[in-house]
Wavefront OBJ file of the C-alpha trace (Angstrom):
o trace
v 0.096 0.151 0.051
v 3.056 2.443 0.631
v 6.682 2.609 0.198
v 9.155 1.206 2.687
v 10.183 3.775 4.973
v 13.684 5.340 4.792
v 15.649 6.817 7.918
v 15.809 10.289 8.580
v 19.407 10.604 7.202
v 18.154 9.593 3.897
v 16.796 13.129 3.613
v 20.065 14.543 3.529
v 21.591 12.310 1.263
v 22.747 12.981 -2.406
v 22.774 16.611 -2.026
v 19.041 16.902 -0.710
v 20.205 18.405 2.695
v 20.121 21.956 1.152
v 16.779 21.331 -0.382
v 15.410 20.649 3.225
v 16.906 23.896 4.405
v 15.648 26.098 1.694
v 12.100 24.633 1.508
v 11.829 24.707 5.373
v 13.156 28.310 5.592
v 10.612 29.567 3.163
v 7.601 27.713 4.828
v 9.211 29.092 8.401
v 9.112 32.520 6.960
v 5.419 32.405 6.086
v 4.402 30.634 9.247
v 6.193 32.999 11.618
v 4.417 35.992 9.869
v 1.079 34.543 10.551
v 1.703 34.345 14.445
v 3.695 37.701 14.683
v 0.722 39.827 13.284
v -1.538 38.955 16.036
v 0.867 39.836 18.661
v 1.893 43.339 16.998
v -1.352 44.528 16.079
v -2.390 46.379 19.241
v 0.843 48.311 18.970
v 0.205 49.098 15.029
v -3.040 50.545 15.811
v -1.782 52.719 18.731
v 0.710 54.138 16.281
v -0.964 54.307 13.019
v -4.573 54.261 14.148
v -7.332 52.599 12.081
v -8.745 50.292 15.048
v -11.608 49.406 12.926
v -9.529 47.773 10.381
v -7.803 45.632 13.076
v -8.577 42.133 11.623
v -8.003 43.341 8.130
v -4.310 42.890 8.353
v -4.942 39.177 9.009
v -7.896 38.860 6.644
v -6.105 40.380 3.757
v -3.025 38.414 4.278
v -5.085 35.131 4.241
v -7.004 36.200 1.055
v -3.919 36.973 -0.785
v -2.307 33.851 0.440
v -5.162 31.766 -1.001
v -5.055 33.663 -4.170
v -1.107 33.057 -4.042
v -1.268 29.361 -3.400
v -4.105 29.001 -6.079
v -1.648 30.477 -8.633
v 1.476 28.668 -7.589
v 1.152 25.869 -10.174
v 0.610 28.320 -13.004
v 3.733 30.471 -12.031
v 5.837 27.220 -11.679
v 4.572 26.156 -15.157
v 5.161 29.824 -16.622
v 8.738 30.186 -15.357
v 10.055 27.008 -13.780
v 10.414 25.912 -10.554
v 13.477 27.537 -9.070
v 12.469 30.735 -10.794
v 8.874 30.494 -9.513
v 10.166 29.927 -6.029
v 12.856 32.873 -6.083
v 10.250 35.170 -7.520
v 7.790 34.023 -4.345
v 10.301 34.917 -2.167
v 11.083 38.352 -3.726
v 7.368 39.259 -3.675
v 7.337 38.196 0.066
v 10.465 40.506 0.814
v 8.804 43.531 -0.968
v 5.738 43.034 1.117
v 7.837 42.650 4.377
v 9.803 45.766 3.741
v 6.239 47.570 2.950
v 4.871 46.289 6.172
v 7.952 47.529 8.203
v 7.934 51.187 6.371
v 4.000 51.576 6.323
v 3.238 55.150 7.021
v -0.492 54.501 7.428
v -2.845 51.621 8.101
v -3.759 51.717 4.522
v -0.314 51.210 3.638
v 0.096 48.202 6.103
v -2.764 46.636 4.450
v -1.492 47.048 1.073
v 1.777 45.630 2.138
v 0.222 42.655 3.997
v -1.549 41.838 0.928
v 1.726 41.672 -1.141
v 3.033 39.586 1.789
v 0.270 37.268 1.737
v 0.488 36.587 -2.093
v 4.366 35.689 -1.688
v 3.693 33.661 1.330
v 0.826 31.615 -0.645
v 3.184 30.958 -3.674
v 5.874 30.002 -1.598
v 3.937 27.288 0.516
v 2.144 26.194 -2.757
v 5.241 25.595 -4.552
v 7.066 24.004 -1.421
v 4.481 21.223 -1.810
v 5.248 20.731 -5.330
v 8.984 20.686 -4.880
v 8.730 18.169 -2.125
v 7.012 16.048 -4.547
v 9.448 16.218 -6.894
v 12.689 16.235 -4.970
v 11.794 13.423 -2.315
v 10.401 9.902 -3.356
v 7.671 8.229 -1.625
v 10.316 6.493 0.809
v 11.197 9.808 2.537
v 8.349 12.179 1.690
v 6.566 11.712 4.871
v 9.642 12.635 6.646
v 10.283 15.860 4.694
v 6.539 16.759 5.265
v 7.210 16.070 8.820
v 10.057 18.825 8.932
v 7.205 21.140 7.339
v 5.220 20.451 10.351
v 7.975 20.853 12.612
v 8.431 24.303 11.268
v 4.969 25.216 11.960
v 5.302 24.054 15.508
v 8.654 26.288 15.881
v 6.841 29.235 14.370
v 3.937 28.802 16.783
v 6.587 29.421 19.734
v 8.716 31.945 18.005
v 6.062 34.018 16.560
v 4.561 35.499 19.608
v 7.733 35.843 21.297
v 9.320 37.867 18.164
v 6.060 40.043 18.247
v 5.799 40.292 21.716
v 9.299 41.570 22.441
v 9.242 44.328 19.825
v 5.845 45.287 20.873
v 7.138 45.567 24.475
v 9.988 47.921 23.185
v 7.398 50.083 21.396
v 8.943 49.352 18.106
v 6.434 47.036 16.228
v 8.275 47.615 12.950
v 11.167 45.622 14.249
v 9.129 42.562 14.195
v 9.288 42.718 10.350
v 12.781 44.083 10.055
v 14.192 41.282 11.929
v 12.992 38.680 9.438
v 14.493 40.695 6.387
v 18.156 38.934 6.462
v 16.107 35.689 6.618
v 14.033 36.472 3.711
v 17.149 37.505 1.617
v 19.096 34.262 2.614
v 15.879 32.299 1.394
v 15.856 34.106 -2.060
v 19.503 33.500 -2.311
v 19.259 29.641 -1.582
v 16.219 29.287 -3.957
v 18.157 30.912 -6.701
v 21.511 29.260 -6.195
v 20.706 25.894 -4.531
v 17.405 24.564 -6.298
v 17.706 22.384 -9.270
v 17.033 24.261 -12.426
v 13.683 23.273 -14.244
v 12.512 24.140 -17.590
v 9.198 25.990 -18.215
v 6.158 24.219 -19.415
v 5.574 23.970 -23.212
v 2.470 25.800 -22.917
v 2.677 28.809 -20.518
v -0.906 29.061 -19.003
v -2.797 32.547 -18.758
v -3.281 33.632 -15.211
v -7.199 32.774 -14.489
v -7.948 36.264 -13.111
v -11.729 35.541 -12.928
v -11.308 32.263 -11.014
v -8.842 34.170 -8.699
v -11.214 37.095 -7.995
v -14.065 34.700 -7.465
v -12.147 32.743 -5.003
v -10.681 35.731 -3.095
v -13.916 37.428 -3.101
v -15.596 34.514 -1.449
v -13.147 34.635 1.335
v -13.500 38.160 1.468
v -17.353 37.810 2.081
v -16.490 35.555 4.857
v -14.364 38.075 6.533
v -16.511 41.179 5.978
v -19.367 38.935 7.318
v -17.472 38.529 10.505
v -17.104 42.452 11.001
v -20.535 43.665 10.251
v -22.178 42.975 13.680
v -25.535 42.017 12.022
v -26.405 38.420 12.194
v -28.601 38.310 8.995
v -26.156 39.956 7.170
v -23.395 37.741 8.277
v -25.496 34.579 7.097
v -26.202 36.024 3.816
v -22.574 36.959 3.140
v -21.636 33.244 4.226
v -24.112 31.914 1.550
v -22.732 34.068 -0.907
v -19.128 33.167 -0.050
v -20.121 29.373 -0.262
v -21.785 30.012 -3.833
v -18.654 31.927 -4.981
v -16.207 29.245 -3.991
v -18.507 26.685 -5.624
v -18.736 28.709 -8.879
v -14.838 28.903 -8.892
v -14.566 25.222 -8.676
v -17.147 24.489 -11.231
v -15.580 26.993 -13.652
v -12.082 25.500 -13.088
v -13.362 22.165 -13.995
v -14.163 23.417 -17.298
v -11.342 25.355 -17.978
v -8.535 24.342 -20.441
v -5.799 24.873 -17.868
v -7.223 24.396 -14.449
v -5.915 25.372 -10.975
v -7.333 22.393 -9.165
v -7.140 18.712 -9.654
v -10.083 17.492 -11.708
v -11.637 15.493 -9.100
v -11.313 18.502 -6.301
v -14.603 18.135 -5.181
v -15.848 14.612 -5.877
v -16.236 12.400 -3.035
v -15.980 9.605 -5.325
v -12.401 9.952 -5.912
v -9.377 9.746 -3.214
v -8.162 13.260 -4.096
v -11.607 14.717 -3.607
v -12.165 12.894 -0.300
v -8.676 14.068 0.979
v -9.374 17.614 -0.134
v -12.660 17.575 2.066
v -10.638 16.112 5.011
v -8.111 18.978 4.653
v -10.984 21.478 4.514
v -12.649 19.806 7.456
v -9.356 19.597 9.558
v -8.726 23.241 9.062
v -12.194 24.197 10.281
v -11.511 22.071 13.446
v -8.441 23.719 14.456
v -9.129 27.170 13.510
v -12.537 27.210 15.103
v -11.133 25.523 18.309
v -8.026 27.854 18.545
v -9.856 31.041 17.685
v -12.224 31.285 20.971
v -10.159 29.365 23.277
v -7.850 32.156 24.417
v -10.806 34.392 24.997
v -12.486 31.458 27.136
v -9.316 30.892 29.188
v -9.178 34.966 29.783
v -12.837 35.477 30.645
v -14.021 32.395 32.173
v -10.942 30.966 34.013
v -8.954 33.907 34.447
v -5.755 33.214 32.829
v -3.323 35.800 31.644
v -3.199 37.059 28.000
v -0.013 35.758 27.249
v -0.292 32.529 28.781
v -3.777 32.013 27.095
v -2.308 32.924 23.734
v 0.371 30.068 24.095
v -2.568 27.479 24.652
v -2.986 27.755 20.882
v 0.715 26.941 20.698
v 0.082 23.846 22.669
v -1.992 22.586 19.709
v 0.567 23.587 17.081
v 3.745 22.039 18.922
v 1.676 18.697 19.505
v 0.876 18.800 15.984
v 4.671 18.885 15.216
v 5.482 16.112 17.567
v 2.773 13.833 16.072
v 4.181 14.520 12.550
v 7.646 13.656 13.670
v 6.836 10.994 15.711
v 4.611 8.931 13.076
v 6.871 10.234 9.960
v 8.056 6.420 9.769
v 4.690 4.887 10.240
v 3.659 2.657 7.203
v 0.983 -0.028 6.616
v -1.474 -0.621 9.353
v 0.399 2.065 11.738
v -0.146 4.637 8.842
v -3.857 3.829 8.754
v -4.106 4.225 12.645
v -2.640 7.562 12.337
v -4.773 8.712 9.388
v -8.429 7.198 10.529
v -8.114 7.385 14.590
v -6.205 10.642 14.768
v -9.388 12.793 13.964
v -11.384 10.276 16.338
v -9.200 11.084 19.311
v -9.225 15.198 18.339
v -13.094 14.603 18.285
v -13.245 13.206 21.911
v -10.780 15.594 23.355
v -12.807 18.592 21.936
v -16.082 17.227 22.959
v -14.758 16.906 26.595
v -13.680 20.432 26.477
v -16.827 21.826 25.003
v -18.929 20.277 27.804
v -16.513 20.884 30.546
v -15.607 24.374 29.907
v -16.894 25.661 33.054
v -15.508 23.311 35.551
v -12.292 21.875 33.771
v -8.991 23.106 35.106
v -6.897 25.114 32.468
v -4.340 22.306 32.767
v -6.833 19.718 31.699
v -7.980 21.992 28.815
v -4.313 22.167 27.746
v -3.993 18.532 27.752
v -7.082 18.069 25.668
v -5.541 20.627 23.208
v -2.393 18.461 23.140
v -4.376 15.448 22.440
v -6.179 17.194 19.567
v -2.976 18.300 17.992
v -1.493 15.021 18.152
v -4.532 13.324 16.520
v -4.785 15.910 13.755
v -1.081 16.445 13.232
v -0.503 12.403 12.716
v -3.480 12.127 10.482
v -2.621 15.288 8.498
v 1.004 14.370 7.681
v -0.371 10.840 6.263
v -3.368 12.449 4.399
v -0.782 14.817 2.534
v 1.318 11.833 1.589
v -1.781 9.833 0.569
v -3.015 12.824 -1.510
v 0.182 12.859 -3.602
v 0.265 9.331 -4.017
v -3.638 9.233 -5.253
v -3.339 12.102 -7.691
v -4.409 11.452 -11.192
v -1.553 10.905 -13.759
v -0.736 14.134 -14.982
v -2.042 16.098 -12.234
v 0.508 15.156 -9.560
v 2.281 18.773 -9.412
v -1.457 20.558 -9.450
v -2.693 18.415 -6.707
v 0.429 18.817 -4.580
v 0.446 22.502 -4.883
v -3.326 23.082 -4.220
v -3.122 21.412 -0.950
v -2.321 24.737 0.901
v -5.235 26.333 -0.931
v -7.747 24.063 0.512
v -6.442 24.257 3.998
v -6.445 28.141 3.885
v -10.209 28.060 2.545
v -10.906 25.734 5.616
v -9.313 28.252 8.006
v -11.398 31.161 6.508
v -14.424 29.229 6.687
v -13.880 27.749 9.930
v -13.358 31.450 11.452
v -16.160 32.799 9.868
v -18.502 29.978 11.094
v -17.250 30.053 14.400
v -17.979 34.033 14.705
v -21.630 32.895 13.453
v -22.023 30.331 16.126
v -20.692 32.495 18.829
v -22.871 35.374 17.930
v -25.774 32.925 17.833
v -24.890 31.601 21.472
v -24.790 35.351 22.722
v -21.423 36.802 22.349
v -22.883 39.670 20.274
v -24.755 40.745 23.762
v -21.289 41.317 25.358
v -18.077 39.417 26.752
v -19.465 38.381 29.999
v -18.300 35.073 31.555
v -21.868 33.575 30.841
v -21.813 34.523 27.232
v -18.225 33.692 26.548
v -18.669 30.186 28.154
v -21.821 29.531 26.174
v -20.178 30.722 22.658
v -17.096 28.810 23.726
v -18.744 25.601 24.107
v -20.915 25.874 21.076
v -17.757 26.679 18.846
v -15.429 24.206 20.110
v -18.377 21.561 20.036
v -18.797 22.177 16.331
v -14.964 21.696 15.815
v -15.555 18.377 17.413
v -18.236 17.764 14.849
v -16.191 18.527 11.967
v -13.381 16.146 13.564
v -16.090 13.406 13.490
v -16.736 14.184 9.733
v -12.948 13.891 9.164
v -12.913 10.448 10.763
v -15.733 9.248 8.547
v -14.116 10.615 5.423
v -10.846 8.893 6.517
v -12.709 5.431 6.486
v -13.961 6.078 2.996
v -10.288 7.066 2.002
v -8.875 4.051 3.160
v -11.704 1.839 1.436
v -10.807 3.878 -1.736
v -7.286 3.042 -1.686
v -7.696 -0.582 -1.027
v -9.994 -0.678 -4.035
v -7.355 1.156 -6.211
v -4.676 -1.206 -4.677
v -6.710 -4.271 -5.826
v -7.417 -3.025 -9.262
v -3.854 -2.147 -9.707
l 1 2 3 4 5 6 7 8 9 10 11 12 13 14 15 16 17 18 19 20 21 22 23 24 25 26 27 28 29 30 31 32 33 34 35 36 37 38 39 40 41 42 43 44 45 46 47 48 49 50 51 52 53 54 55 56 57 58 59 60 61 62 63 64 65 66 67 68 69 70 71 72 73 74 75 76 77 78 79 80 81 82 83 84 85 86 87 88 89 90 91 92 93 94 95 96 97 98 99 100 101 102 103 104 105 106 107 108 109 110 111 112 113 114 115 116 117 118 119 120 121 122 123 124 125 126 127 128 129 130 131 132 133 134 135 136 137 138 139 140 141 142 143 144 145 146 147 148 149 150 151 152 153 154 155 156 157 158 159 160 161 162 163 164 165 166 167 168 169 170 171 172 173 174 175 176 177 178 179 180 181 182 183 184 185 186 187 188 189 190 191 192 193 194 195 196 197 198 199 200 201 202 203 204 205 206 207 208 209 210 211 212 213 214 215 216 217 218 219 220 221 222 223 224 225 226 227 228 229 230 231 232 233 234 235 236 237 238 239 240 241 242 243 244 245 246 247 248 249 250 251 252 253 254 255 256 257 258 259 260 261 262 263 264 265 266 267 268 269 270 271 272 273 274 275 276 277 278 279 280 281 282 283 284 285 286 287 288 289 290 291 292 293 294 295 296 297 298 299 300 301 302 303 304 305 306 307 308 309 310 311 312 313 314 315 316 317 318 319 320 321 322 323 324 325 326 327 328 329 330 331 332 333 334 335 336 337 338 339 340 341 342 343 344 345 346 347 348 349 350 351 352 353 354 355 356 357 358 359 360 361 362 363 364 365 366 367 368 369 370 371 372 373 374 375 376 377 378 379 380 381 382 383 384 385 386 387 388 389 390 391 392 393 394 395 396 397 398 399 400 401 402 403 404 405 406 407 408 409 410 411 412 413 414 415 416 417 418 419 420 421 422 423 424 425 426 427 428 429 430 431 432 433 434 435 436 437 438 439 440 441 442 443 444 445 446 447 448 449 450 451 452 453 454 455 456 457 458 459 460 461 462 463 464 465 466 467
């Protein structure tokens, strides 16, 4: 069912070590930036004003990241893998310089959009390069190092942003990353193997990208309106726009996504649905947990923020710990990981009023372990199950699907929280009710991931028998 596992040292043989460094540095820069911005934004609005646009720095970054990730395969075909990766790094560098030098909130938001575009291009092309540079015997280990980078970023991002925030120089959080971005660009240009452009250079599908970005923008705007009916309307509009994107893409001459991206009758479609729901699970649970801990349990802001990092770090531990699992062990991680996550989240949702924060942290660690182990093997299974001729496209669009899940998870969490009473004020009773509903919905999403994992395993067995 799967290739024999190779030792960790195999990642660094035959000159591949520099590829591991370059790929993880690129993803690490994107990951740290995701965590830094939430920490420095209070200082940003004190300096630049524009508190009404507090959430837009993250929202625009996410929209641009989705659009960038969706464009990754097109850029790769147009200019080649090495040139595309280098160009993505340069775009990220320009956006970071713009953010550090932003004279106003409008300037910062524009820079964040450019940053997100570069970050999305980096992540999408990283997945494609992992598929090309590492064979199946070491691919899960390469993917585990990527998960490890996200875990490190979850610890370093808040620390970096917090330090510069304490010094009163929020711009320093962006300036500090500039040398690393420059090193990444140089490594990408000098060390990655050259690759030719595709014989047919595809046109950038602006209509589909605008529909996809507009769909996510509708979700983000809906969460800031304060009107529940309008939020529901915008959520429905968003779902329709994203569905229309996939429908148009399936009919396009040069598609962005694999042909079975939303079909539950094919392994790739099932895997993409799992990625989407996994992202909803961790984004919905992580979004309101710090608020619950502060308001209901009296935990300090910094400590509450690091409860989210528990999920990221345990995710990393699971990815590294299960990277060598093959055969039955691989199926255990893929299928039962979401089940354990669902149980842990259900315990948190039910026990919010009386669970000790340490117990809540333990449940979040179990959630991270379950999702992390499953996600690693799901990524490898998705790459292995891609249709012939769609391997690069399938690998490079995995991050796009994940980002869509995060966007929809955040939006749906906001809607459910408002329905549970959070819109009436941040009181212990309202926050407790909202947290229970939101984390409970995350548990339900994890149950759906478990059921889809069973279907994916069944499809893999059928494919193996037919082969």
